[in-house]
C-alpha positions in Angstrom: 0.2 -0.1 -0.1 1.5 3.1 -1.3 0.7 6.5 0.7 -0.4 9.6 -2.1 2.1 11.9 0.4 5.0 14.0 -0.7 6.9 16.7 0.5 6.1 20.5 -0.4 9.1 21.4 -2.8 8.8 24.7 -1.7 8.2 24.7 1.9 9.7 20.8 2.6 6.1 20.1 4.5 4.3 16.6 4.5 1.0 17.3 1.9 -1.3 14.9 0.1 0.4 14.5 -3.4 -0.4 17.0 -6.4 0.5 17.7 -10.2 2.2 21.0 -9.0 4.5 19.9 -6.3 3.4 22.4 -4.0 1.2 22.3 -1.0 -2.2 24.1 -0.8 -0.5 27.1 1.5 2.2 27.7 -0.8 -0.4 27.9 -3.5 -2.6 30.3 -2.0 0.4 32.5 -1.1 1.5 31.8 -5.4 -1.5 33.0 -6.4 -1.5 35.9 -4.0 1.9 37.0 -5.1 0.6 36.7 -8.5 -2.6 39.1 -8.1 -0.4 41.2 -6.3 2.1 41.8 -9.3 -0.8 41.9 -11.5 -2.6 44.7 -10.0 0.4 46.9 -9.5 1.3 46.2 -13.6 -2.0 47.6 -14.4 -1.7 51.0 -12.5 2.3 50.9 -13.2 3.0 50.0 -16.6 6.7 51.7 -17.1 8.1 49.9 -14.5 11.0 47.8 -14.7 11.3 44.2 -13.0 13.1 45.0 -10.4 11.2 48.1 -9.8 8.2 45.8 -9.8 9.9 43.1 -7.2 10.6 46.3 -4.9 7.3 47.4 -5.1 5.0 44.2 -4.2 7.8 42.0 -2.2 8.2 39.2 -4.8 11.3 37.9 -5.7 12.4 38.7 -9.1 12.6 34.7 -10.1 8.9 34.3 -8.9 7.7 37.1 -11.6 10.3 35.8 -14.3 8.2 32.6 -13.8 4.6 34.3 -13.7 5.6 35.3 -17.2 7.0 32.4 -18.8 4.6 30.3 -17.5 2.4 33.5 -19.7 0.1 34.3 -16.5 2.2 37.9 -16.7 1.8 39.8 -20.0 4.4 42.1 -21.1 2.7 43.2 -24.2 1.3 46.2 -22.7 4.4 46.7 -20.4 7.2 47.8 -22.1 10.2 48.4 -19.8 9.6 45.4 -18.1 12.3 42.3 -19.4 14.0 39.4 -18.2 17.7 38.2 -18.3 18.0 35.3 -20.9 18.9 32.1 -19.3 22.1 31.7 -20.8 24.1 35.4 -20.9 21.7 37.2 -19.0 20.8 40.0 -21.5 17.6 41.2 -21.2 14.7 39.6 -23.2 11.0 40.0 -23.8 10.1 36.8 -25.6 11.6 33.5 -25.3 14.3 32.0 -22.8 17.3 32.6 -24.8 18.3 35.7 -26.5 18.8 36.0 -30.6 22.6 35.6 -29.8 22.4 32.5 -27.7 20.0 30.7 -30.1 22.5 31.5 -32.6 25.3 30.3 -31.0 23.5 26.8 -29.7 22.4 26.5 -33.3 25.7 26.5 -34.4 27.3 24.5 -32.4 24.5 21.9 -32.9 25.2 22.1 -36.6 28.9 21.7 -36.0 28.9 18.8 -33.9 26.3 17.1 -36.3 29.2 17.7 -39.2 31.4 16.5 -37.4 29.2 13.7 -36.6 29.0 12.5 -40.0 32.9 13.2 -41.0 33.2 10.5 -38.3 31.3 8.0 -39.4 32.1 9.1 -43.5 35.7 7.9 -42.5 34.6 5.0 -40.7 33.0 3.6 -43.9 35.9 4.4 -45.7 38.4 2.4 -43.2 35.5 -0.6 -43.4 36.5 -0.8 -47.2 33.9 -3.5 -48.9 32.5 -4.7 -45.7 28.6 -4.3 -46.2 26.9 -4.4 -42.9 23.4 -4.6 -41.9 23.0 -1.2 -41.4 23.9 0.2 -44.5 21.9 -1.7 -46.3 18.6 -0.3 -44.0 20.0 3.1 -44.7 20.4 2.6 -48.2 16.8 1.0 -48.4 15.5 5.0 -46.8 17.2 6.9 -49.5 
């Protein structure tokens, strides 16, 4: 028999297992913080992330989480931006700035090309040997 309990990931208290991973008290606190941020943003559209955090006493990380979850829209808040997860540059959409995304794609493509070169070199070393994987690869082309 298994108990349907867990420790809250936020406060550590034992509670009934939930999809969110947090206890009802922490869930209520998060909703309260969300409402405070939302109401303050409605009244003060030109503030920055740090100013919002200072005024509402909600941690910057939590406000960023609200934005990324889509709960707080920054469309009508021109100065509200959050840091790129890689380099820290302020951005207004997604999780990485365009430069980091481009660098990641370049590195990924480079790794694919390197893997292809290694595979080609292996095939040349094998010479005339024919393996089942080659037959399957030829079939898919």
